[in-house]
N, C-alpha and C positions, 0 to 999 in steps of 0.2 A: 531752133537750139537753143536751149538756156543752160547756162553754169551756174548753178545755184545751190545752196545747203540749206535753205529754210525749206524745214519739212511741211510746210502749207502748200508751197509751189509742187515739193516733189509728190506731196500726195493727190496733188490735179495733174500729173503728168500724165501722158499717152505713153510713153516709154521711158525708163530709166538705163543709163548706162553707168554703172559705178566703177569708179578706179581705184585701184590701191594695191596693196593693203594699207600702206603706208605713203608718207610722202618722200619727195626727194628720189634717193637711189631706193627707198623702200616702195616705192609706188609704179605709176603708170602702167599696170597691166589690168585689164578687164576682169574685175572680180564678180560681177553682176550684170546680166542684160535681161530686162523684161519690164513687165508691167509694176506698178507699185504695189498690187496687190500681191504678185507674186514674191516680190523683193520682202513684204512683210511675211507672208507665208513660211519663207526660207529661212529668214533670220540668220542667214550666211557670211555676214559682213555686217561691221559696226554701222554702217549707214541703215541696214535692214532693221538692227535692233533698235537705234534712236527713232525710225519711222514707227516702227511696230508700237514703241511707248506713246509716240506722239498720236497715234489714231486709236489707241485704247486697247490694243489686242494682247 
């Protein structure tokens, strides 16, 4: 288990659990769970958007 925001680490992860959608009282819910490729394809979260930009899709 790694808690990380660096796109290079996330891009090579086996599985991502994205919490959000915001911070504090606005967060803490699971907004995505799956592979990095699925997160990039879905682009359903802010993390997905940033990861997609990082990997160039």
